[in-house]
N, C-alpha and C positions, 0 to 999 in steps of 0.2 A: 245592389244585388241582394236578394233575399233568399236565404237557404235555411235548411234544418227544419221545414214546416211541411206538412201535407196540405195541399190546397184541394179543396172539394170533399166529397164523402169518402171516410175511410171505412170499407167494409170489414176489414179484419182478415186474418188468414185461415179462419175455420174452413175446413173442407167443403162446407155448404156454400161459401162465398167464392170458391174458385171455378174457374171456366177451364177445363182440361189441365189443371194444375197451376194455372196462371190467374193473376188478379183480373176480374172482369172490369171493364171500362166503366166508369161512374160519372164521367164529365163528357159533355157535348164539345167536340173541339171547336165549334163555332164561339163558344162562350170564351175560350182563351183568345181566339182570333180578334173577336169583337172588342175585348178588353185591350188588346194591344193596339187596335185601331184608334180606340177612344184616347188611351193615356200616351201613347207614343207619337201617332200621327195626327192626334187632335181631329180625327175624322168622326162623323156620326155613324155607328155601326148599324143603325137601323136602315140606312140605304143599301147596305151590302147584305144584312140579314134581317128583312123585314118582321118576320114572324119569330125571331128569337126572344126569349124573355129577357128581361132587363137584369136578371141576377148576375153578379160578377164574383169572382173568387178573391180579388185583391192581390193578385200576382204581381202586378206591376206599380211600383211607386209612382205617384204623380210628380211630374218634373215641374219645378218652379219656373 
């Protein structure tokens, strides 16, 4: 388990960065799901998300 870290882009809490008072989303949910497929299920995410960029956040530790 990895905690205490912000994964993705942190826009800050300035009023200009908020969306109706909430933090705006900065990460495509498919990026998180693709990483889970690759690291946990050992599947190729390109078959599920063929047009998704290969950028990953490093949220999941690779299992040995």
